[in-house]
C-alpha positions in Angstrom: 69.5 116.0 103.1 72.0 117.3 105.7 75.6 116.0 105.8 76.1 113.0 108.1 79.4 111.3 107.0 82.8 112.7 106.4 85.6 110.4 104.8 89.0 111.8 105.1 92.2 111.1 103.2 95.2 110.8 105.6 98.6 111.9 104.2 98.4 115.6 103.3 95.0 116.0 104.6 94.9 115.2 108.3 98.7 114.5 108.8 101.9 115.9 107.5 103.8 112.6 106.9 106.7 114.1 105.0 109.1 114.0 107.9 108.4 110.4 108.7 108.1 109.1 105.1 111.1 110.9 103.6 113.4 110.3 106.6 112.7 106.6 106.5 113.2 106.6 102.6 116.5 108.5 102.9 117.6 106.0 105.5 116.9 102.8 103.6 118.3 104.1 100.4 121.5 105.1 102.1 121.6 101.7 103.9 121.4 100.1 100.4 124.0 102.3 98.9 121.6 103.9 96.4 121.0 107.4 95.4 117.4 108.2 94.6 116.7 109.2 90.9 114.4 111.9 92.0 114.6 114.4 94.8 113.1 113.2 98.2 110.4 116.0 98.4 106.8 115.9 99.7 105.5 115.6 96.1 106.2 112.1 96.0 104.0 111.3 98.9 100.5 110.1 98.2 100.6 106.9 96.0 100.9 103.3 97.5 104.3 102.4 99.1 105.4 100.2 96.2 104.9 103.0 93.6 106.8 105.5 95.7 109.9 103.2 96.1 109.7 102.2 92.4 109.9 105.8 91.4 113.1 106.4 93.5 115.1 103.4 92.2 117.2 103.3 89.0 115.9 100.8 86.4 118.8 98.6 86.6 118.4 98.2 90.4 114.6 97.3 90.1 115.4 93.9 91.6 116.0 95.7 95.0 112.5 97.1 95.1 111.0 94.4 97.3 114.0 94.5 99.6 113.7 98.2 100.0 109.9 98.0 100.6 110.5 95.4 103.4 113.1 97.6 104.9 110.8 100.6 104.8 108.1 98.8 106.5 110.3 97.4 109.2 111.7 101.0 110.0 108.7 103.0 109.6 106.4 100.6 111.5 109.0 100.3 114.2 109.6 103.9 115.0 109.6 106.1 112.0 105.8 106.7 112.0 106.4 108.7 115.3 107.9 111.7 113.3 104.3 112.1 111.8 102.6 115.5 112.7 99.0 116.5 112.5 98.3 119.8 110.7 97.5 122.8 113.0 93.9 122.8 113.8 93.1 119.2 112.6 92.6 117.7 116.0 90.2 120.4 117.1 88.3 120.1 113.8 87.9 116.4 114.3 86.8 116.7 117.9 84.2 119.3 117.0 82.8 117.2 114.1 82.3 114.4 116.5 80.5 116.7 118.9 78.4 117.7 115.9 77.4 114.0 115.5 79.1 113.4 112.3 80.4 109.9 111.5 84.2 110.2 110.6 86.1 107.8 108.5 89.6 107.4 107.0 90.2 106.0 103.5 93.9 106.1 102.6 96.5 104.6 100.3 98.7 104.1 103.4 98.9 100.7 104.8 96.3 99.9 107.3 98.9 98.8 110.1 100.8 102.1 110.2 97.5 104.0 109.8 96.3 102.7 113.0 99.7 103.2 114.7 99.4 107.0 113.7 95.8 107.3 114.8 96.8 105.9 118.2 100.0 108.0 118.4 98.0 111.2 117.7 95.4 110.2 120.2 92.6 110.1 117.5 91.3 106.6 118.7 87.8 107.4 119.6 87.2 110.1 116.7 86.8 107.6 113.8 84.0 105.2 113.2 86.4 103.4 110.9 89.7 103.6 109.1 90.2 101.8 105.8 93.3 101.3 103.5 94.0 99.5 100.2 95.1 96.5 102.1 92.1 96.3 104.5 90.5 94.0 102.0 91.4 90.6 100.4 92.5 91.0 97.7 93.8 94.5 98.2 92.6 97.4 96.1 95.1 98.8 93.5 93.8 102.3 93.9 91.7 104.7 96.0 88.8 104.9 93.5 88.1 101.1 94.2 88.4 101.6 97.9 85.9 104.5 98.0 83.4 102.7 95.8 83.6 99.6 98.3 83.1 101.9 101.2 80.3 103.7 99.6 78.4 100.4 99.4 79.6 98.8 102.5 79.0 101.9 104.8 75.9 103.2 103.0 77.5 106.5 102.1 74.8 108.5 100.0 76.3 111.3 97.9 73.7 113.6 99.3 74.8 113.0 102.9 78.5 112.2 102.5 81.7 113.9 101.3 85.3 112.9 100.8 88.1 115.3 101.8 91.5 114.9 100.2 94.5 117.1 99.1 95.4 115.8 95.5 93.8 115.6 92.1 93.8 111.8 92.5 91.7 112.1 95.6 89.1 114.1 93.6 89.1 111.6 90.7 88.6 108.7 93.2 85.7 110.6 94.8 84.1 111.3 91.3 84.5 107.5 90.4 82.6 106.6 93.7 80.1 109.4 93.0 80.8 111.2 96.3 81.1 115.0 96.6 84.8 116.1 97.1 86.4 119.0 99.0 90.0 119.9 98.7 92.2 120.2 101.9 94.4 123.2 100.3 96.7 123.2 103.4 98.1 119.7 102.4 100.5 118.7 99.7 98.3 119.8 96.8 98.1 123.3 95.5 95.0 125.4 95.6 93.3 123.7 92.5 90.1 122.3 93.8 86.6 123.6 92.7 85.6 123.5 96.5 88.6 123.9 98.7 89.4 124.9 102.3 92.5 126.8 103.4 92.3 125.9 107.1 90.6 123.0 108.8 88.3 125.1 110.7 86.7 126.3 107.5 85.1 122.7 107.2 83.3 123.4 110.4 82.0 126.8 109.1 81.0 125.5 105.7 79.1 122.2 106.4 75.6 121.7 107.5 75.4 119.4 110.6 72.6 116.9 111.3 
């Protein structure tokens, strides 16, 4: 069966969110008078926001985590997200896939509100058939494995006609949990570890079999 549906991770796959996320984290920690317990580098990006913030705060300051999360949301959703960049070639790749009659979706750990802001900011509004996050559902999912499994059932994603594209081992594990084939975006935050990986967005166009 030819490929019909492509589900994309967001951070590290379609977008370089490091400038926006790391800049906002640095700002809120400075305002709170805190030094992060680990370097603010792009390897912290990927997990849900609460996990990222918790990984940066000293144990004795754990009570501040909810305050820091709220401060992050306020600043990032207000203007910080505008520092987000798309990877070179991604916009052309997405436009080409739509012209080839693929249905495109986003499945991300990022909250749905800033996800929609970023999609609009990058002028990708009409390219996706749907964008989904952990908090798109009530109760929210705790991880991407549950989200992908829900989407597979809700959207009718068959493993013979659908793939998930992400950049991290966690994405591959989530795809396996949902019984979906996985392709690694090796241009993102993960290294070139994937069994099936692409070094540039355009390779996806070259490798897939359209409808």
